[in-house]
N, C-alpha and C positions, 0 to 999 in steps of 0.2 A: 425190515430196514426202510426208512423213509428216503424217497428220492426227491431231490429239489424240483425237478420238472413236474412232479405229480402233486406238489403242494400248491394250494391256493394262496394268492396274495390278497389280503383284504384290508379295507379301511373300516375302522370301527370308531364311531362316536359314542362316548359314554360319560356318565357322571361320576366323578371321583369324590371321595369323602374329604372333608376339610379337617385339618389338624393344625394345632399351634406348635410352637417350638418349646413346649413345656414351661412356658412362663405364665404368670398370673394374667388373666384377661377379665375385662369388665363383662359381666354376664349379659348386659343389654347388647353390647357389641357382638358378643358370641352368638346371641340369638338372631342377629341380623345377617349372619354369614349364610351363603348359598353354596350348594354343591358346585364343584368346579367342572365345567365341560372340558373334556379331553378328547383328542383325536389320536388314535394309534394306527399305524400301518405296519403290516408284517406278514410273515409266513404263518398260516393257520396250522398249528401243530396238533391241537385237539379241541374238540367242541362236544360238550355233553349238555344235559338238561340244566346243569348248575353254572357252568363257566365256559369261557372261551380263552384259549391259550395261544398267544402269538410270540414269535421271536423276530427281531429285526435283522439278525444275521444267522445264517445256517451253514454249518460245515457238514456236508453229506458224508465225507469219509469217516470223520470221528463221531458222527451222529450227535453233535453238540450244537447248541444255539446260544446266541448272545442277545442281550437286550430283551429278555423275556418279561412278559406281563401276563398275569392271570386276572381276567376281568369277570366279575360276577354278571351273569346274563341279565339279571333284573336291573342292572345299571346301564345296559346298552340301549341307546336311543336310535341308532342307525348302523347297519352293516352293509357294506358294498363289496362285492367280489371284483377285484381289479384284474386278476389273472387266474384262470382255472376253468373248471367245468362250466360249460354253457356260455363262455365269454370268448370274444375274438381276441387273439393274442398277438 
């Protein structure tokens, strides 16, 4: 069982994929699009060699999380522990 006080709170900067709204796009315009920089902050639920999983809300009693995101580790540009091991709280 995960305990809220034992979870790290992290800030993760990462690059997200670009996607259109399923409309026709000029190919030249599409080629000029860049990856979108995103910042996510949340409870670190799981981290392995492939991905980092965060939730913005955590209910310890039900063991449920809200606002979850699974971030591919190869898209992460920076990770900072805001609360948890080796940090002043």
